[in-house]
Every structure is written in C-alpha cells, then in structure tokens.
PyMOL commands that place a pseudoatom at each C-alpha (Angstrom):
pseudoatom trace, name=CA, resn=MET, resi=1, chain=A, elem=C, hetatm=0, pos=[11.851, -18.520, 4.130]
pseudoatom trace, name=CA, resn=VAL, resi=2, chain=A, elem=C, hetatm=0, pos=[15.155, -17.150, 2.793]
pseudoatom trace, name=CA, resn=ASP, resi=3, chain=A, elem=C, hetatm=0, pos=[16.731, -20.604, 3.142]
pseudoatom trace, name=CA, resn=LEU, resi=4, chain=A, elem=C, hetatm=0, pos=[13.856, -22.151, 1.173]
pseudoatom trace, name=CA, resn=ILE, resi=5, chain=A, elem=C, hetatm=0, pos=[14.201, -19.587, -1.609]
pseudoatom trace, name=CA, resn=GLY, resi=6, chain=A, elem=C, hetatm=0, pos=[17.952, -20.139, -1.715]
pseudoatom trace, name=CA, resn=THR, resi=7, chain=A, elem=C, hetatm=0, pos=[17.502, -23.865, -2.191]
pseudoatom trace, name=CA, resn=LYS, resi=8, chain=A, elem=C, hetatm=0, pos=[15.206, -23.228, -5.180]
pseudoatom trace, name=CA, resn=PHE, resi=9, chain=A, elem=C, hetatm=0, pos=[17.466, -20.836, -7.147]
pseudoatom trace, name=CA, resn=HIS, resi=10, chain=A, elem=C, hetatm=0, pos=[18.483, -23.631, -9.518]
pseudoatom trace, name=CA, resn=GLU, resi=11, chain=A, elem=C, hetatm=0, pos=[14.815, -24.095, -10.495]
pseudoatom trace, name=CA, resn=PHE, resi=12, chain=A, elem=C, hetatm=0, pos=[14.365, -20.491, -11.639]
pseudoatom trace, name=CA, resn=LYS, resi=13, chain=A, elem=C, hetatm=0, pos=[14.424, -20.499, -15.439]
pseudoatom trace, name=CA, resn=ALA, resi=14, chain=A, elem=C, hetatm=0, pos=[12.527, -17.332, -16.409]
pseudoatom trace, name=CA, resn=PRO, resi=15, chain=A, elem=C, hetatm=0, pos=[14.406, -14.359, -17.896]
pseudoatom trace, name=CA, resn=PHE, resi=16, chain=A, elem=C, hetatm=0, pos=[15.522, -11.926, -15.229]
pseudoatom trace, name=CA, resn=LEU, resi=17, chain=A, elem=C, hetatm=0, pos=[17.540, -8.823, -14.583]
pseudoatom trace, name=CA, resn=THR, resi=18, chain=A, elem=C, hetatm=0, pos=[19.162, -8.550, -11.165]
pseudoatom trace, name=CA, resn=MET, resi=19, chain=A, elem=C, hetatm=0, pos=[20.492, -5.140, -10.192]
pseudoatom trace, name=CA, resn=HIS, resi=20, chain=A, elem=C, hetatm=0, pos=[22.320, -4.338, -6.988]
pseudoatom trace, name=CA, resn=GLY, resi=21, chain=A, elem=C, hetatm=0, pos=[24.330, -1.489, -5.531]
pseudoatom trace, name=CA, resn=THR, resi=22, chain=A, elem=C, hetatm=0, pos=[27.679, -2.527, -4.109]
pseudoatom trace, name=CA, resn=ALA, resi=23, chain=A, elem=C, hetatm=0, pos=[27.232, -0.136, -1.161]
pseudoatom trace, name=CA, resn=ASP, resi=24, chain=A, elem=C, hetatm=0, pos=[23.832, -1.604, -0.202]
pseudoatom trace, name=CA, resn=VAL, resi=25, chain=A, elem=C, hetatm=0, pos=[23.685, -2.069, 3.566]
pseudoatom trace, name=CA, resn=VAL, resi=26, chain=A, elem=C, hetatm=0, pos=[20.080, -3.342, 3.588]
pseudoatom trace, name=CA, resn=ALA, resi=27, chain=A, elem=C, hetatm=0, pos=[20.581, -6.430, 1.420]
pseudoatom trace, name=CA, resn=ASP, resi=28, chain=A, elem=C, hetatm=0, pos=[23.968, -7.978, 0.721]
pseudoatom trace, name=CA, resn=PRO, resi=29, chain=A, elem=C, hetatm=0, pos=[24.955, -7.863, -2.975]
pseudoatom trace, name=CA, resn=GLU, resi=30, chain=A, elem=C, hetatm=0, pos=[26.233, -11.425, -2.531]
pseudoatom trace, name=CA, resn=GLY, resi=31, chain=A, elem=C, hetatm=0, pos=[22.587, -12.558, -2.487]
pseudoatom trace, name=CA, resn=SER, resi=32, chain=A, elem=C, hetatm=0, pos=[22.069, -11.213, -6.000]
pseudoatom trace, name=CA, resn=LYS, resi=33, chain=A, elem=C, hetatm=0, pos=[25.328, -12.764, -7.164]
pseudoatom trace, name=CA, resn=ASN, resi=34, chain=A, elem=C, hetatm=0, pos=[24.318, -16.096, -5.638]
pseudoatom trace, name=CA, resn=PHE, resi=35, chain=A, elem=C, hetatm=0, pos=[20.889, -16.023, -7.293]
pseudoatom trace, name=CA, resn=TYR, resi=36, chain=A, elem=C, hetatm=0, pos=[22.480, -15.205, -10.648]
pseudoatom trace, name=CA, resn=MET, resi=37, chain=A, elem=C, hetatm=0, pos=[25.075, -17.954, -10.383]
pseudoatom trace, name=CA, resn=LYS, resi=38, chain=A, elem=C, hetatm=0, pos=[22.656, -20.659, -9.257]
pseudoatom trace, name=CA, resn=SER, resi=39, chain=A, elem=C, hetatm=0, pos=[19.779, -19.894, -11.611]
pseudoatom trace, name=CA, resn=THR, resi=40, chain=A, elem=C, hetatm=0, pos=[19.589, -22.105, -14.677]
pseudoatom trace, name=CA, resn=SER, resi=41, chain=A, elem=C, hetatm=0, pos=[17.848, -19.437, -16.750]
pseudoatom trace, name=CA, resn=ASP, resi=42, chain=A, elem=C, hetatm=0, pos=[19.213, -19.084, -20.280]
pseudoatom trace, name=CA, resn=ASP, resi=43, chain=A, elem=C, hetatm=0, pos=[18.460, -15.366, -20.135]
pseudoatom trace, name=CA, resn=LYS, resi=44, chain=A, elem=C, hetatm=0, pos=[19.860, -13.816, -17.001]
pseudoatom trace, name=CA, resn=THR, resi=45, chain=A, elem=C, hetatm=0, pos=[21.652, -10.562, -16.375]
pseudoatom trace, name=CA, resn=LEU, resi=46, chain=A, elem=C, hetatm=0, pos=[23.446, -9.304, -13.280]
pseudoatom trace, name=CA, resn=LYS, resi=47, chain=A, elem=C, hetatm=0, pos=[24.264, -5.600, -13.005]
pseudoatom trace, name=CA, resn=LEU, resi=48, chain=A, elem=C, hetatm=0, pos=[26.270, -4.335, -10.044]
pseudoatom trace, name=CA, resn=TYR, resi=49, chain=A, elem=C, hetatm=0, pos=[26.510, -0.591, -9.535]
pseudoatom trace, name=CA, resn=ASP, resi=50, chain=A, elem=C, hetatm=0, pos=[29.683, 0.465, -7.777]
pseudoatom trace, name=CA, resn=GLY, resi=51, chain=A, elem=C, hetatm=0, pos=[28.952, 2.718, -4.823]
pseudoatom trace, name=CA, resn=SER, resi=52, chain=A, elem=C, hetatm=0, pos=[25.166, 2.654, -5.210]
pseudoatom trace, name=CA, resn=TYR, resi=53, chain=A, elem=C, hetatm=0, pos=[22.866, 1.864, -2.327]
pseudoatom trace, name=CA, resn=HIS, resi=54, chain=A, elem=C, hetatm=0, pos=[19.686, -0.174, -1.844]
pseudoatom trace, name=CA, resn=SER, resi=55, chain=A, elem=C, hetatm=0, pos=[17.168, 1.876, -3.813]
pseudoatom trace, name=CA, resn=LEU, resi=56, chain=A, elem=C, hetatm=0, pos=[19.397, 2.354, -6.895]
pseudoatom trace, name=CA, resn=ILE, resi=57, chain=A, elem=C, hetatm=0, pos=[17.171, 5.259, -7.967]
pseudoatom trace, name=CA, resn=GLN, resi=58, chain=A, elem=C, hetatm=0, pos=[16.101, 7.320, -4.965]
pseudoatom trace, name=CA, resn=GLY, resi=59, chain=A, elem=C, hetatm=0, pos=[18.885, 9.221, -3.302]
pseudoatom trace, name=CA, resn=GLU, resi=60, chain=A, elem=C, hetatm=0, pos=[21.444, 8.390, -5.970]
pseudoatom trace, name=CA, resn=PRO, resi=61, chain=A, elem=C, hetatm=0, pos=[23.247, 11.042, -8.040]
pseudoatom trace, name=CA, resn=ASP, resi=62, chain=A, elem=C, hetatm=0, pos=[21.555, 11.968, -11.332]
pseudoatom trace, name=CA, resn=GLU, resi=63, chain=A, elem=C, hetatm=0, pos=[24.378, 10.378, -13.321]
pseudoatom trace, name=CA, resn=SER, resi=64, chain=A, elem=C, hetatm=0, pos=[24.002, 7.015, -11.543]
pseudoatom trace, name=CA, resn=ARG, resi=65, chain=A, elem=C, hetatm=0, pos=[20.223, 7.122, -11.801]
pseudoatom trace, name=CA, resn=SER, resi=66, chain=A, elem=C, hetatm=0, pos=[20.443, 7.815, -15.546]
pseudoatom trace, name=CA, resn=VAL, resi=67, chain=A, elem=C, hetatm=0, pos=[22.742, 4.828, -16.110]
pseudoatom trace, name=CA, resn=ILE, resi=68, chain=A, elem=C, hetatm=0, pos=[20.508, 2.513, -14.076]
pseudoatom trace, name=CA, resn=LEU, resi=69, chain=A, elem=C, hetatm=0, pos=[17.306, 3.608, -15.832]
pseudoatom trace, name=CA, resn=ALA, resi=70, chain=A, elem=C, hetatm=0, pos=[19.009, 3.263, -19.238]
pseudoatom trace, name=CA, resn=ASP, resi=71, chain=A, elem=C, hetatm=0, pos=[20.110, -0.274, -18.317]
pseudoatom trace, name=CA, resn=ILE, resi=72, chain=A, elem=C, hetatm=0, pos=[16.539, -1.211, -17.350]
pseudoatom trace, name=CA, resn=LYS, resi=73, chain=A, elem=C, hetatm=0, pos=[15.167, 0.231, -20.588]
pseudoatom trace, name=CA, resn=ALA, resi=74, chain=A, elem=C, hetatm=0, pos=[17.793, -1.515, -22.718]
pseudoatom trace, name=CA, resn=TRP, resi=75, chain=A, elem=C, hetatm=0, pos=[17.160, -4.882, -21.039]
pseudoatom trace, name=CA, resn=LEU, resi=76, chain=A, elem=C, hetatm=0, pos=[13.405, -4.569, -21.589]
pseudoatom trace, name=CA, resn=ASP, resi=77, chain=A, elem=C, hetatm=0, pos=[13.782, -3.291, -25.156]
pseudoatom trace, name=CA, resn=GLU, resi=78, chain=A, elem=C, hetatm=0, pos=[15.964, -6.282, -26.075]
pseudoatom trace, name=CA, resn=ARG, resi=79, chain=A, elem=C, hetatm=0, pos=[13.191, -8.621, -25.012]
pseudoatom trace, name=CA, resn=VAL, resi=80, chain=A, elem=C, hetatm=0, pos=[10.155, -6.701, -26.217]
pseudoatom trace, name=CA, resn=HIS, resi=81, chain=A, elem=C, hetatm=0, pos=[11.630, -5.687, -29.582]
pseudoatom trace, name=CA, resn=PRO, resi=82, chain=A, elem=C, hetatm=0, pos=[14.314, -8.271, -30.365]
pseudoatom trace, name=CA, resn=ASN, resi=83, chain=A, elem=C, hetatm=0, pos=[16.400, -7.589, -33.470]
for i in range(1, 83): cmd.bond("trace and resi %d" % i, "trace and resi %d" % (i + 1))
show_as sticks, trace
zoom trace
C-alpha cells in the first residue's frame, strides 16, 4: 500500500500542510519530505520541527507545542480568511 501511495504523490493537488518532527522514530521524516517534493499542489507547506517526535503535541515541551499549534492556526487562518 505504501508503494502505491508513493507512486501517486504527483497526482495530489489539494492544499496541504505536512508537519513532522525530526526525531520521529515511528515514521521517517523523509516520507513527509518526499510527499512534499513530489506533490504538484500549488499550495503546499512542509514544516519540520527540530528534535520533536511523532505526536508533535503530546509529550513535547510546552514551548514546542505552542509553536506547532500556532503554525497550524496560521496555516488554516490564511486559507479560511485570506487577505
């Protein structure tokens, strides 16, 4: 299944935000980078969080969690209430 998804990345054109912790040991951050690079979406964002783990929110320091939640809010706000 993962191979099939990987071969379809170039067909994904919807807006998306990909967020990944660089210390994630559950899923390799390279997968997020690969998806971002291969997608042909005109509206794509990749955020990598140095030292963060898989969850990005649970178990992370308050400072990291605040940055991540602010990034999510900002990305959504830009699309829901464009200037």
